[in-house]
Backbone bond lengths (Angstrom), bond angles and torsions (degrees), N, CA, C in turn:
res aa  C-N    CA-C-N  psi(-1)  N-CA   C-N-CA  omega(-1)  CA-C   N-CA-C  phi
1 X - - - 1.462 - - 1.533 109.54 -
2 X 1.293 115.29 142.28 1.452 121.38 -178.97 1.523 109.91 -88.89
3 X 1.321 116.01 123.41 1.457 120.19 178.24 1.522 109.07 -91.09
4 X 1.318 115.43 126.86 1.458 121.02 177.70 1.520 107.55 -105.77
5 X 1.319 115.22 123.55 1.460 120.87 -177.49 1.523 110.22 -103.12
6 X 1.346 115.59 153.24 1.461 121.89 179.54 1.521 108.60 -104.05
7 X 1.319 116.28 121.37 1.454 121.27 177.35 1.517 110.34 -112.40
8 X 1.304 116.68 -155.42 1.455 122.64 179.44 1.528 109.40 -77.73
9 X 1.321 116.60 102.19 1.467 123.42 -179.11 1.519 112.78 57.56
10 X 1.327 116.49 35.90 1.459 120.57 176.43 1.521 110.24 -161.17
11 X 1.317 114.11 159.32 1.449 122.40 167.74 1.517 104.96 -117.14
12 X 1.339 116.54 144.60 1.459 118.26 -176.77 1.521 111.46 -148.15
13 X 1.324 114.11 160.58 1.460 122.44 178.23 1.524 107.16 -119.44
14 X 1.327 115.27 129.37 1.466 122.00 177.73 1.519 109.06 -112.33
15 X 1.310 115.23 144.24 1.451 120.81 172.88 1.522 107.41 -139.98
16 X 1.305 116.75 125.12 1.467 121.84 -178.16 1.531 112.47 53.92
17 X 1.333 116.43 39.94 1.456 121.49 177.42 1.514 115.59 78.50
18 X 1.328 117.96 4.29 1.468 122.09 -178.66 1.529 109.65 -118.03
19 X 1.327 117.08 134.30 1.462 120.75 176.32 1.528 107.50 -73.72
20 X 1.338 116.06 121.70 1.463 120.15 -178.69 1.523 112.68 -109.45
21 X 1.342 116.84 -7.68 1.451 120.55 177.86 1.514 110.23 -163.51
22 X 1.327 115.29 147.19 1.464 118.82 178.11 1.523 109.44 -155.26
23 X 1.328 113.87 153.41 1.462 121.45 171.37 1.525 105.69 -127.33
24 X 1.322 115.64 129.40 1.465 120.38 -174.69 1.525 110.31 -113.93
25 X 1.317 114.45 147.44 1.464 120.31 178.69 1.518 110.38 -140.57
26 X 1.339 113.92 160.41 1.459 121.53 178.65 1.525 107.23 -124.75
27 X 1.348 117.46 122.40 1.461 119.21 175.11 1.526 108.97 -69.05
28 X 1.312 116.13 145.78 1.461 116.13 179.55 1.511 115.21 -171.67
29 X 1.300 115.67 100.23 1.464 121.08 171.26 1.508 114.34 75.40
30 X 1.324 113.45 -172.33 1.455 121.48 179.40 1.514 109.68 -130.63
31 X 1.305 114.92 151.84 1.455 121.15 177.65 1.519 110.79 -82.16
32 X 1.323 115.06 179.51 1.471 120.75 -179.41 1.526 111.78 -60.85
33 X 1.326 116.52 -29.27 1.460 120.30 -178.95 1.528 112.81 -87.97
34 X 1.348 116.76 5.10 1.454 121.37 178.44 1.519 114.98 87.64
35 X 1.337 117.21 -2.73 1.460 120.12 178.51 1.527 110.11 -76.50
36 X 1.328 115.38 141.67 1.463 120.78 176.28 1.525 109.41 -67.66
37 X 1.318 115.38 143.58 1.459 121.35 -179.77 1.526 109.30 -108.82
38 X 1.335 115.31 136.90 1.463 120.40 170.58 1.525 107.67 -120.54
39 X 1.317 115.72 141.91 1.463 120.94 177.89 1.518 108.40 -106.59
40 X 1.330 116.15 119.86 1.460 120.88 176.56 1.526 107.09 -80.80
41 X 1.331 115.63 118.38 1.463 120.13 -173.52 1.524 114.07 -99.95
42 X 1.324 117.64 -35.03 1.471 120.51 -175.78 1.519 111.14 -149.51
43 X 1.318 115.02 143.18 1.460 121.81 166.31 1.520 105.25 -124.79
44 X 1.324 116.44 119.19 1.463 120.97 -175.62 1.521 110.44 -127.86
45 X 1.326 116.45 130.54 1.456 121.87 175.61 1.523 106.98 -132.81
46 X 1.338 116.46 134.73 1.460 120.05 177.90 1.523 110.26 -53.61
47 X 1.334 115.93 138.96 1.467 121.48 -178.66 1.515 112.72 -54.38
48 X 1.319 116.99 -39.74 1.469 119.37 -177.75 1.531 112.74 -72.65
49 X 1.327 117.32 -0.15 1.464 122.36 177.88 1.528 112.00 -106.16
50 X 1.320 117.57 2.53 1.465 121.25 -179.36 1.528 110.90 -57.44
51 X 1.319 115.19 146.73 1.453 120.79 177.66 1.526 114.74 91.13
52 X 1.309 117.52 -4.76 1.470 121.11 -179.25 1.522 112.82 -93.47
53 X 1.330 117.05 -6.89 1.469 120.23 -179.77 1.511 113.96 77.55
54 X 1.334 117.35 16.78 1.462 119.95 -176.88 1.522 112.21 -66.92
55 X 1.316 117.57 -36.92 1.464 120.78 178.94 1.519 111.11 -60.01
56 X 1.327 116.44 -46.57 1.463 120.43 178.58 1.521 111.15 -63.13
57 X 1.328 116.78 -41.30 1.470 119.84 179.08 1.522 110.92 -59.74
58 X 1.327 116.37 -40.04 1.465 120.33 178.28 1.525 111.28 -65.99
59 X 1.317 116.88 -41.53 1.472 120.34 179.12 1.523 109.89 -65.14
60 X 1.318 117.43 -44.25 1.466 119.93 178.17 1.526 110.77 -61.20
61 X 1.322 116.42 -37.57 1.475 119.63 -179.95 1.518 111.21 -64.27
62 X 1.343 116.88 -41.49 1.466 117.94 -179.83 1.529 110.45 -71.88
63 X 1.323 116.95 -29.51 1.465 119.98 173.82 1.521 110.98 -65.09
64 X 1.331 116.00 -42.76 1.471 120.43 177.38 1.528 110.77 -65.18
65 X 1.321 116.19 -40.46 1.468 121.56 177.34 1.530 110.13 -58.47
66 X 1.327 116.77 -45.23 1.463 120.38 179.49 1.528 110.96 -60.99
67 X 1.319 116.49 -41.54 1.466 120.31 178.16 1.532 110.70 -63.83
68 X 1.347 115.94 -47.50 1.470 121.18 -177.70 1.530 111.98 -61.33
69 X 1.322 116.25 -38.24 1.461 121.40 -174.49 1.534 113.38 -99.29
70 X 1.333 116.63 6.86 1.469 121.60 179.49 1.536 111.42 57.71
71 X 1.329 116.19 48.70 1.464 121.85 179.70 1.521 109.53 -114.05
72 X 1.319 115.34 162.51 1.456 121.98 173.70 1.526 108.54 -111.78
73 X 1.322 116.57 150.62 1.461 121.72 -178.11 1.520 110.77 -114.33
74 X 1.327 115.28 131.34 1.465 121.58 165.25 1.531 104.73 -102.69
75 X 1.331 117.59 111.15 1.461 119.60 -177.13 1.534 112.09 -86.98
76 X 1.340 116.69 84.52 1.466 120.48 177.93 1.527 110.59 -70.63
77 X 1.317 117.29 -25.33 1.465 123.17 175.77 1.532 107.61 -76.27
78 X 1.327 116.74 122.17 1.471 120.50 -175.76 1.533 112.38 -62.90
79 X 1.329 117.46 -35.24 1.466 120.40 178.73 1.527 110.17 -65.23
80 X 1.330 116.56 -48.54 1.466 120.64 179.73 1.526 110.46 -61.13
81 X 1.310 117.04 -40.80 1.465 121.59 179.62 1.529 110.10 -59.44
82 X 1.324 116.26 -48.35 1.463 121.31 -178.93 1.527 111.20 -61.32
83 X 1.321 116.92 -45.72 1.467 121.31 -178.00 1.530 110.76 -65.91
84 X 1.318 117.41 -46.45 1.469 120.73 -178.54 1.529 111.65 -65.92
85 X 1.320 117.09 -40.50 1.467 120.05 -178.31 1.521 112.34 -66.73
86 X 1.314 117.61 -25.24 1.471 121.42 -178.86 1.520 113.23 -82.88
87 X 1.335 117.75 -13.61 1.458 121.04 -177.83 1.520 110.14 -106.14
88 X 1.319 115.77 116.27 1.469 120.81 -177.10 1.528 112.36 -57.80
89 X 1.346 117.08 -35.41 1.464 119.55 -176.20 1.524 113.73 -69.02
90 X 1.345 118.45 -9.60 1.458 120.61 179.02 1.530 113.34 -109.11
91 X 1.311 117.40 3.98 1.464 120.77 179.80 1.524 112.61 -59.67
92 X 1.320 116.13 -34.78 1.457 120.26 -176.10 1.525 113.84 -76.15
93 X 1.338 118.76 -8.95 1.458 120.65 177.88 1.529 112.10 -101.39
94 X 1.315 118.09 -5.49 1.458 120.85 179.76 1.515 110.25 -80.81
95 X 1.336 115.75 127.55 1.456 120.71 -178.96 1.527 111.61 -83.69
96 X 1.316 117.24 -18.00 1.472 120.56 -178.31 1.499 110.09 -98.12
Protein backbone atom coordinates (compact mmCIF):
# COMPACT_ATOMS: atom_id res chain seq x y z
CA UNK A 1 0.00 0.00 0.00
CA UNK A 2 1.19 3.48 -0.83
CA UNK A 3 1.47 5.81 2.14
CA UNK A 4 0.65 9.42 1.38
CA UNK A 5 2.15 11.90 3.81
CA UNK A 6 1.01 15.46 4.56
CA UNK A 7 3.69 18.14 4.44
CA UNK A 8 3.66 21.92 4.27
CA UNK A 9 0.85 22.68 1.79
CA UNK A 10 1.38 19.37 0.01
CA UNK A 11 0.77 15.66 0.10
CA UNK A 12 3.59 13.41 -1.04
CA UNK A 13 4.67 9.83 -1.56
CA UNK A 14 8.13 8.65 -0.53
CA UNK A 15 9.85 5.47 -1.59
CA UNK A 16 13.27 4.49 -0.25
CA UNK A 17 13.71 7.96 1.27
CA UNK A 18 13.01 9.78 -2.02
CA UNK A 19 9.86 11.78 -2.84
CA UNK A 20 8.45 10.22 -6.01
CA UNK A 21 5.17 12.13 -6.20
CA UNK A 22 3.52 15.18 -4.73
CA UNK A 23 0.45 17.37 -5.02
CA UNK A 24 0.80 20.97 -3.90
CA UNK A 25 -1.82 23.48 -2.83
CA UNK A 26 -2.05 27.08 -1.71
CA UNK A 27 -4.52 28.14 0.99
CA UNK A 28 -6.41 31.23 0.03
CA UNK A 29 -9.52 32.95 1.29
CA UNK A 30 -13.01 31.72 1.88
CA UNK A 31 -15.91 30.96 -0.38
CA UNK A 32 -19.38 32.48 -0.24
CA UNK A 33 -20.45 29.76 2.18
CA UNK A 34 -17.57 30.57 4.55
CA UNK A 35 -15.53 27.47 3.68
CA UNK A 36 -11.79 27.92 3.29
CA UNK A 37 -10.53 27.57 -0.27
CA UNK A 38 -7.36 25.79 -1.34
CA UNK A 39 -5.94 26.01 -4.84
CA UNK A 40 -4.29 22.86 -6.17
CA UNK A 41 -1.33 24.12 -8.17
CA UNK A 42 0.69 21.05 -9.19
CA UNK A 43 0.56 17.29 -9.31
CA UNK A 44 4.00 15.84 -9.98
CA UNK A 45 5.08 12.21 -10.27
CA UNK A 46 8.55 11.03 -11.28
CA UNK A 47 8.58 9.85 -14.90
CA UNK A 48 9.91 6.43 -13.95
CA UNK A 49 6.81 5.96 -11.75
CA UNK A 50 4.27 6.44 -14.56
CA UNK A 51 1.55 3.83 -14.82
CA UNK A 52 1.25 3.18 -11.08
CA UNK A 53 -1.71 5.51 -10.55
CA UNK A 54 0.18 7.64 -8.04
CA UNK A 55 -1.07 10.92 -9.50
CA UNK A 56 -4.69 9.85 -9.08
CA UNK A 57 -4.02 8.63 -5.55
CA UNK A 58 -2.61 12.04 -4.67
CA UNK A 59 -5.62 13.83 -6.17
CA UNK A 60 -8.04 11.57 -4.31
CA UNK A 61 -6.13 12.23 -1.09
CA UNK A 62 -6.45 15.99 -1.45
CA UNK A 63 -10.14 15.55 -2.26
CA UNK A 64 -10.56 13.54 0.94
CA UNK A 65 -8.57 16.16 2.85
CA UNK A 66 -10.93 18.88 1.59
CA UNK A 67 -13.93 16.85 2.73
CA UNK A 68 -12.39 16.12 6.16
CA UNK A 69 -11.43 19.75 6.76
CA UNK A 70 -14.56 21.32 5.21
CA UNK A 71 -12.55 23.08 2.47
CA UNK A 72 -13.25 23.83 -1.17
CA UNK A 73 -10.77 23.18 -3.99
CA UNK A 74 -9.93 25.35 -6.97
CA UNK A 75 -8.12 22.90 -9.26
CA UNK A 76 -5.64 25.13 -11.12
CA UNK A 77 -3.69 21.96 -12.00
CA UNK A 78 -5.32 20.55 -15.15
CA UNK A 79 -4.65 16.93 -14.11
CA UNK A 80 -6.25 17.41 -10.68
CA UNK A 81 -9.20 19.20 -12.28
CA UNK A 82 -9.81 16.34 -14.71
CA UNK A 83 -9.55 13.65 -12.01
CA UNK A 84 -11.78 15.47 -9.50
CA UNK A 85 -14.43 16.37 -12.08
CA UNK A 86 -14.75 12.72 -13.14
CA UNK A 87 -15.46 11.47 -9.60
CA UNK A 88 -18.97 12.14 -8.33
CA UNK A 89 -17.88 11.91 -4.68
CA UNK A 90 -15.66 15.00 -5.09
CA UNK A 91 -18.16 17.29 -6.81
CA UNK A 92 -19.08 18.92 -3.52
CA UNK A 93 -15.50 20.07 -2.83
CA UNK A 94 -14.99 21.83 -6.17
CA UNK A 95 -15.21 25.60 -5.87
CA UNK A 96 -15.58 26.12 -9.63
